[in-house]
C-alpha positions in Angstrom: 0.0 0.0 0.0 1.4 3.3 -0.9 2.2 5.9 1.8 -0.6 8.2 0.7 -3.1 5.5 1.3 -1.8 4.7 4.7 -3.8 5.9 7.8 -1.9 8.2 10.0 -1.6 7.1 13.6 0.0 8.4 16.8 1.8 5.1 17.6 1.7 1.4 18.4 0.9 -0.1 21.7 2.7 -3.3 22.5 2.8 -5.2 25.9 4.7 -8.5 26.1 5.1 -11.3 28.6 1.4 -11.8 29.2 -1.1 -14.6 29.8 -4.6 -14.5 28.2 -7.1 -16.0 30.6 -10.4 -17.1 29.1 -13.2 -17.7 31.6 -15.8 -19.5 29.4 -19.5 -20.1 30.1 -19.8 -18.1 33.4 -23.3 -17.0 34.5 -24.3 -13.9 32.5 -25.6 -11.8 35.4 -24.9 -8.3 36.5 -21.7 -7.8 38.5 -19.8 -11.0 37.7 -17.0 -9.2 35.9 -16.8 -6.9 38.9 -16.5 -9.8 41.2 -13.7 -11.5 39.3 -11.8 -8.2 38.9 -12.3 -7.4 42.5 -11.0 -10.7 43.6 -8.0 -10.2 41.5 -7.4 -6.7 42.7 -7.7 -7.6 46.3 -4.8 -10.0 45.7 -2.6 -7.3 44.1 -3.1 -8.6 40.6 -3.0 -6.0 37.8 -5.3 -6.7 34.8 -3.8 -5.1 31.8 -6.7 -6.0 29.3 -10.3 -7.1 29.6 -13.0 -8.0 27.2 -16.3 -9.8 27.7 -19.0 -11.2 25.5 -22.4 -12.8 25.9 -23.3 -16.2 24.5 -26.7 -17.4 23.1 -27.2 -19.7 26.1 -27.3 -16.8 28.7 -23.6 -17.3 29.7 -20.7 -15.0 29.2 -17.1 -15.3 28.4 -14.6 -13.1 30.2 -11.1 -12.6 28.6 -8.4 -10.8 30.4 -4.5 -10.5 30.4 -2.1 -10.5 33.3 1.7 -10.6 33.6 3.1 -14.1 33.3 4.7 -13.8 36.8 1.3 -13.7 38.4 -0.1 -16.8 36.6 0.2 -19.3 39.5 -1.4 -16.8 42.0 -4.2 -16.1 39.6 -4.9 -19.8 39.0 -5.4 -20.4 42.8 -7.7 -17.3 43.0 -9.8 -18.4 40.1 -9.9 -21.9 41.3 -11.3 -20.8 44.7 -13.7 -18.3 43.2 -15.1 -20.5 40.5 -15.8 -23.3 42.9 -18.6 -21.0 44.2 -20.2 -20.4 40.7 -20.6 -22.5 37.6 -18.2 -22.1 34.7 -17.8 -24.1 31.6 -13.9 -23.8 31.4 -10.9 -21.6 32.1 -8.2 -21.5 29.5 -4.7 -20.1 29.9 -2.9 -18.9 26.8 0.7 -18.2 27.7 3.2 -16.1 25.7 0.8 -13.7 24.3 1.2 -10.0 23.4 -1.2 -7.1 23.3 -0.7 -5.0 20.2 -2.6 -2.2 18.9 -2.6 1.1 17.1 -3.8 4.5 18.5 -4.4 7.9 17.0 -6.4 11.0 16.9 -9.9 10.9 15.4 -10.3 7.2 15.2 -13.9 7.5 16.1 -14.5 9.8 13.1 -12.6 7.6 10.5 -14.6 4.6 9.1 -13.0 1.3 8.2 -9.9 1.6 10.5 -10.8 -1.6 12.4 -11.6 -3.5 9.2 -8.2 -2.5 7.6 -6.4 -3.3 10.8 -8.0 -6.8 11.1 -7.8 -7.6 7.3 -4.1 -6.7 7.4 -3.5 -9.2 10.2 -5.5 -11.8 8.3 -3.5 -11.3 5.2 -0.4 -12.2 7.4 -2.1 -15.2 8.8 -2.2 -13.7 12.3 -4.8 -15.4 14.5 -6.4 -12.9 16.8 -7.3 -14.3 20.2 -9.3 -11.3 21.5 -10.1 -7.8 20.5 -10.7 -4.6 22.4 -11.3 -1.1 21.2 -11.9 2.3 22.6 -12.5 5.7 21.0 -8.8 6.2 20.0 -7.3 2.6 20.1 -7.7 -0.7 18.4 -6.0 -3.5 20.2 -5.9 -7.2 20.1 -4.2 -10.2 21.8 -2.0 -12.4 19.6 0.4 -15.2 20.1 4.1 -14.0 20.7 4.9 -16.1 17.7 2.9 -13.8 15.5 4.4 -10.6 16.6 6.8 -10.0 13.6 4.0 -10.7 11.1 1.7 -8.4 13.0 4.2 -5.5 12.9 4.6 -6.2 9.1 0.8 -6.1 8.7 0.5 -2.8 10.7 3.2 -1.2 8.5 1.4 -2.1 5.4 -1.8 -0.2 6.5 -0.7 2.6 8.9 1.7 5.4 8.7 3.8 5.0 11.8 5.6 8.0 13.3 9.4 7.8 13.2 
């Protein structure tokens, strides 16, 4: 893609050495994410990413990232917590990275997310989870996909030097 067709951004967000925790099939009721995050916070665990989605069966899936160093502690917290409520499964994806782009006026520019995700797809990058805000598009990927992800981002976005 030529430079004139690239989307100007303010920069790239990248956070390494993370674990993606997927809490699958938890009861979809008000306050459940707050309970989970409170249990982690009370144990001094910093959550650097969170996303939640509802399922057709009235359950929800909660995805969040923590530093790898906190994994054993988090497993114990979640084990104790989820014995109290029903959940289908808890998955741990180690060696993941959060990567994203941010910039001014993202909310006013159509197709940014589509171009971002299409570029990652063209490089065969599997996205494990997605989160957006007014000015940022970020996703969780395997550490093994980081170089291909950077290449994909460079094709679509004008990265400041």
